[in-house]
N, C-alpha and C positions, 0 to 999 in steps of 0.2 A: 420572597419569605418562606416558600415550600423547602426551599434547600436546608435553611437552618432549621424548620421541624424536622426534617428528614435526621440531620446531623444529632439534633437532641435526641431523636428516637433511638437513634443508633448507638447512641452514649448510653441512654438508658438500659438497650437490650444487652449491650457488654457488661453492666454492673446490676443487672437483674436479682442477684443473688442478695445483694445489698438493700432491698427493699425492707424486708422483713426485720433485719437489726434496727434499720432506720425507724419502722411505724413502732417497734418495740419501744424503743428509747424514747421516742415523741409521746407515746401512749404514757408511758412511765412518767416523764418531766410534767406531763397535763396534769397529772393525779399528784404529784407532789407537793406539799403546800406552799413551798416559797419557789420552785422553778417554775410552776405554773402559769405565775405573774410574768414570766419573760418568755415562755413559749409559746405560741399560739397553736397549738396543734391541730386544734378542729379547723380550722382553716386550710392549714397544709393538707391533712387528710383529704379534703374535696380534690384538690389539685393533684396529690399523689395518686388517688385514685383514678383519676383520669388517665394521667399519664402511665402509669403501671399498665392499665388495661392496653392502653395503645401500643404499648411494647410487647405486647403478649402475655402480660404476667396474670397470674392467677388470684383471685379475691381470696379465698378460702385462707390460704396460707398468711397473706397479709393482715387479713381480717382479725385473725387467732394471735397473731404476733402482737398488733395493736391491743388485742383484749387485754391477752396476756400481761403485757407492759405498763396499761392502766391498773389492772388487777392488782399487781404487785407494787404499783406506785400506790394505791389505795390504802392495802394492807400495811405500808411502810408509814403513811400518814398516821392512819389509826394507831399504831404502836407508838408513834412519837407522842399521840393524846392523851395515850394510857400512860406512858411513861412520866411525861410533865406534868399531867392533870391539873391542876388549878395554876399551876405555874404557865401555861401556855399564853396566856395574858402578857407576858413579859418577854416574850419573843417577839422578834421582827416578822412581819408586818404588823402583827396584833396591838405589838408595844405602840405605834405611831398612829394605829387604825383602830381603836379599841371598840368601835362600833360594828367591825366586821366580826369580832368574837361575840358580841352580843345579838346581833342579826340571827347569826347562824345557832347561837344557843335556843333562841325563841323557835326558828325554824325546827330545829331537832324535836323541840319538848313537844312542837303542834304535830309534826308528822311520823316523827321516830323512824321506823325501819322505811316505809315507803318515801319518807324524805332522802335517804340514801340514795335509793334508785333515781328519782327523780333529778336530785342534784347535779347528776352528769351532766345535764342538758342544762342546767342554771348560769352559767357562765362563771363571773365572780364566785359563787359561792360552793361552786364545785371541788375546788382542794382544801376548802374549810370543814366542809362536813365530815369527812372520815377524821380529822383532827378530832373536832369538836365531839364526836361521838366516842372517840376512846377516851376523850377528857371526861366524857359522861358518864363514863363505865359501863357502856355498851357492851355486852357479851360478844366476844370473838366469833362464837357458833353463828347468832345473828346475823352480825356485820357481814361474815363469810358466804353467808345462805343469799344474800343481795348484792353484795358490792361486784362479784364476778359479771352477774348477770348484766348488772347496768353498764359495767363495761363495755361488754359485748354488744349492746344494744347502742351505747354512744358511738363507739368505735365502727360499727354498722352503718349507722346513717350518716355520719360524715364519710366515711369511704365509699360507700354503694352509689352516690349519685355521679361520681366522676366514673365508675364502671359502665352505669346503665348508660349514660348519654355517649360515651365512647362507642360503646354496642349499638347503641341505637343509630348513632349518626356515621360510624367508622365503615 
């Protein structure tokens, strides 16, 4: 088993420069309204944090790359909501599950800007909040005030445990 672990870590060390583009793409996918249903980035971030730390990688660059990917994904999803406005209910997956749109709209009416931040930690609601916020006419400036901060918090919460545990037990 130890041989396998050492070989895996050697492989990661040889390709350490790919960590930032990988977590950027995963953060982006997790924040995109349609892709997020297919990509379990939060769970992957926990593992990536540990493997990256064990291979000698630095937390800061990976955290910033993941945050940037998520923030760009949020902004893109927000723009889609602004563009389609009331027609978003006709887009997949909201067309087949209209309750997701209704619940997200209720959530946004109740929590507003704070909901944008909190939703990053809300599982299924995560990718729908930027979409619905855009469709509801939230201003770009207000959205961009909170979204990048929530992306930094979210990516840090899911990447950090791997680094902390690897450092503590490594």
